[in-house]
BALOBA-1460 file (C-alpha; in Angstrom, 3 decimals):
// residues 119
<rec num="1" residu="m" x="135.512" y="61.164" z="-24.443"/>
<rec num="2" residu="q" x="131.916" y="59.976" z="-24.120"/>
<rec num="3" residu="i" x="133.034" y="56.483" z="-23.108"/>
<rec num="4" residu="i" x="135.255" y="57.830" z="-20.345"/>
<rec num="5" residu="m" x="132.615" y="60.273" z="-19.101"/>
<rec num="6" residu="a" x="129.815" y="57.689" z="-19.131"/>
<rec num="7" residu="s" x="131.907" y="54.999" z="-17.457"/>
<rec num="8" residu="r" x="133.050" y="57.339" z="-14.684"/>
<rec num="9" residu="m" x="129.486" y="58.481" z="-14.118"/>
<rec num="10" residu="l" x="128.265" y="54.893" z="-13.880"/>
<rec num="11" residu="y" x="131.141" y="54.070" z="-11.540"/>
<rec num="12" residu="g" x="130.346" y="57.028" z="-9.285"/>
<rec num="13" residu="l" x="126.642" y="56.212" z="-9.220"/>
<rec num="14" residu="s" x="127.480" y="52.623" z="-8.388"/>
<rec num="15" residu="r" x="129.702" y="53.656" z="-5.486"/>
<rec num="16" residu="k" x="126.852" y="55.786" z="-4.109"/>
<rec num="17" residu="g" x="124.394" y="52.900" z="-4.423"/>
<rec num="18" residu="m" x="122.379" y="54.574" z="-7.184"/>
<rec num="19" residu="a" x="123.366" y="52.093" z="-9.918"/>
<rec num="20" residu="p" x="124.082" y="48.360" z="-9.876"/>
<rec num="21" residu="s" x="127.247" y="47.464" z="-7.965"/>
<rec num="22" residu="w" x="128.475" y="45.640" z="-11.074"/>
<rec num="23" residu="f" x="129.468" y="49.034" z="-12.540"/>
<rec num="24" residu="g" x="131.721" y="49.699" z="-9.549"/>
<rec num="25" residu="h" x="134.104" y="46.788" z="-10.231"/>
<rec num="26" residu="l" x="137.670" y="48.033" z="-10.812"/>
<rec num="27" residu="h" x="140.290" y="46.337" z="-12.972"/>
<rec num="28" residu="g" x="143.032" y="44.921" z="-10.734"/>
<rec num="29" residu="l" x="145.986" y="46.363" z="-12.653"/>
<rec num="30" residu="t" x="144.743" y="49.678" z="-14.030"/>
<rec num="31" residu="q" x="142.170" y="50.519" z="-11.314"/>
<rec num="32" residu="t" x="139.686" y="51.631" z="-13.974"/>
<rec num="33" residu="p" x="135.963" y="50.769" z="-13.886"/>
<rec num="34" residu="i" x="136.173" y="47.975" z="-16.435"/>
<rec num="35" residu="n" x="132.510" y="46.886" z="-16.424"/>
<rec num="36" residu="a" x="131.227" y="50.441" z="-16.669"/>
<rec num="37" residu="t" x="133.692" y="51.150" z="-19.499"/>
<rec num="38" residu="l" x="132.648" y="48.049" z="-21.448"/>
<rec num="39" residu="f" x="128.951" y="48.851" z="-20.975"/>
<rec num="40" residu="a" x="129.441" y="52.469" z="-22.090"/>
<rec num="41" residu="a" x="131.541" y="51.415" z="-25.099"/>
<rec num="42" residu="v" x="128.999" y="48.835" z="-26.285"/>
<rec num="43" residu="t" x="126.098" y="51.264" z="-25.789"/>
<rec num="44" residu="i" x="127.891" y="54.009" z="-27.715"/>
<rec num="45" residu="l" x="128.869" y="51.531" z="-30.444"/>
<rec num="46" residu="i" x="125.225" y="50.505" z="-30.863"/>
<rec num="47" residu="f" x="124.137" y="54.147" z="-31.151"/>
<rec num="48" residu="a" x="126.984" y="54.901" z="-33.591"/>
<rec num="49" residu="l" x="126.010" y="52.007" z="-35.849"/>
<rec num="50" residu="w" x="122.248" y="52.563" z="-35.588"/>
<rec num="51" residu="l" x="121.817" y="56.344" z="-35.809"/>
<rec num="52" residu="p" x="122.686" y="58.669" z="-38.693"/>
<rec num="53" residu="l" x="125.648" y="60.945" z="-37.956"/>
<rec num="54" residu="v" x="123.537" y="64.111" z="-37.536"/>
<rec num="55" residu="k" x="121.177" y="62.416" z="-35.044"/>
<rec num="56" residu="l" x="124.152" y="60.957" z="-33.166"/>
<rec num="57" residu="a" x="125.738" y="64.418" z="-32.885"/>
<rec num="58" residu="q" x="122.440" y="65.891" z="-31.651"/>
<rec num="59" residu="l" x="122.045" y="63.134" z="-29.057"/>
<rec num="60" residu="t" x="125.627" y="63.575" z="-27.858"/>
<rec num="61" residu="s" x="125.186" y="67.334" z="-27.579"/>
<rec num="62" residu="f" x="121.879" y="66.917" z="-25.723"/>
<rec num="63" residu="i" x="123.321" y="64.457" z="-23.204"/>
<rec num="64" residu="t" x="126.415" y="66.602" z="-22.619"/>
<rec num="65" residu="l" x="124.351" y="69.759" z="-22.020"/>
<rec num="66" residu="l" x="121.995" y="67.857" z="-19.731"/>
<rec num="67" residu="i" x="124.927" y="66.598" z="-17.661"/>
<rec num="68" residu="f" x="126.492" y="70.080" z="-17.493"/>
<rec num="69" residu="s" x="123.159" y="71.518" z="-16.338"/>
<rec num="70" residu="l" x="122.787" y="68.887" z="-13.625"/>
<rec num="71" residu="i" x="126.388" y="69.305" z="-12.438"/>
<rec num="72" residu="n" x="125.961" y="73.067" z="-12.066"/>
<rec num="73" residu="l" x="122.657" y="72.559" z="-10.270"/>
<rec num="74" residu="a" x="124.300" y="70.021" z="-7.945"/>
<rec num="75" residu="l" x="127.101" y="72.485" z="-7.186"/>
<rec num="76" residu="l" x="124.513" y="75.092" z="-6.222"/>
<rec num="77" residu="v" x="122.784" y="72.631" z="-3.896"/>
<rec num="78" residu="i" x="126.110" y="71.661" z="-2.315"/>
<rec num="79" residu="k" x="127.058" y="75.309" z="-1.820"/>
<rec num="80" residu="f" x="123.728" y="76.145" z="-0.158"/>
<rec num="81" residu="k" x="123.824" y="73.071" z="2.097"/>
<rec num="82" residu="s" x="127.443" y="73.623" z="3.134"/>
<rec num="83" residu="r" x="126.699" y="77.285" z="3.839"/>
<rec num="84" residu="k" x="124.204" y="76.228" z="6.485"/>
<rec num="85" residu="l" x="126.464" y="73.579" z="8.008"/>
<rec num="86" residu="v" x="129.861" y="75.283" z="8.035"/>
<rec num="87" residu="s" x="130.963" y="78.797" z="8.816"/>
<rec num="88" residu="n" x="132.195" y="80.948" z="5.950"/>
<rec num="89" residu="e" x="135.850" y="80.519" z="6.836"/>
<rec num="90" residu="v" x="138.273" y="80.227" z="3.933"/>
<rec num="91" residu="k" x="140.030" y="76.875" z="3.822"/>
<rec num="92" residu="p" x="143.608" y="76.845" z="2.512"/>
<rec num="93" residu="n" x="144.228" y="75.084" z="-0.813"/>
<rec num="94" residu="v" x="140.491" y="74.675" z="-1.482"/>
<rec num="95" residu="y" x="138.998" y="76.514" z="-4.435"/>
<rec num="96" residu="q" x="135.525" y="77.823" z="-3.751"/>
<rec num="97" residu="a" x="133.662" y="78.984" z="-6.820"/>
<rec num="98" residu="p" x="131.544" y="82.088" z="-6.380"/>
<rec num="99" residu="y" x="127.775" y="81.539" z="-6.567"/>
<rec num="100" residu="i" x="127.585" y="83.257" z="-9.949"/>
<rec num="101" residu="c" x="129.628" y="80.472" z="-11.631"/>
<rec num="102" residu="p" x="127.199" y="77.580" z="-11.131"/>
<rec num="103" residu="i" x="124.211" y="79.900" z="-11.620"/>
<rec num="104" residu="l" x="125.493" y="81.121" z="-14.998"/>
<rec num="105" residu="g" x="126.673" y="77.631" z="-15.931"/>
<rec num="106" residu="f" x="123.243" y="76.178" z="-15.199"/>
<rec num="107" residu="l" x="121.345" y="78.946" z="-16.992"/>
<rec num="108" residu="l" x="123.571" y="78.864" z="-20.081"/>
<rec num="109" residu="s" x="123.520" y="75.072" z="-20.327"/>
<rec num="110" residu="l" x="119.763" y="75.012" z="-19.823"/>
<rec num="111" residu="t" x="119.268" y="77.732" z="-22.450"/>
<rec num="112" residu="l" x="121.326" y="75.783" z="-24.996"/>
<rec num="113" residu="l" x="119.480" y="72.601" z="-24.079"/>
<rec num="114" residu="i" x="116.070" y="74.211" z="-24.562"/>
<rec num="115" residu="s" x="117.139" y="75.882" z="-27.815"/>
<rec num="116" residu="q" x="118.269" y="72.493" z="-29.101"/>
<rec num="117" residu="l" x="114.819" y="71.059" z="-28.342"/>
<rec num="118" residu="i" x="113.028" y="73.973" z="-30.021"/>
<rec num="119" residu="y" x="115.071" y="73.984" z="-33.216"/>
């Protein structure tokens, strides 16, 4: 799961110009980000071989909570920006999360993240 998540994140960042374009290369047959997947797999393999299991689990949990916090924060920013640009009309077949969802998601993820740092 971590390999897929990390490779897709690197691919997305590459497509936005925020990471080297090398991560954005897609495999011709499967259309998967092959370079990003290989980089993520090797990085995770190094951590798995180098760190004790408990430290590896803590690092994985920390990174996952950090990403969840940032995603919820990004959703809030997108919602506020789109509110100013577009009228509040309801678009068919488009799910629009209420503001409370990303707010609670961010606060809960951040709380768990901070509690992990404290304990």
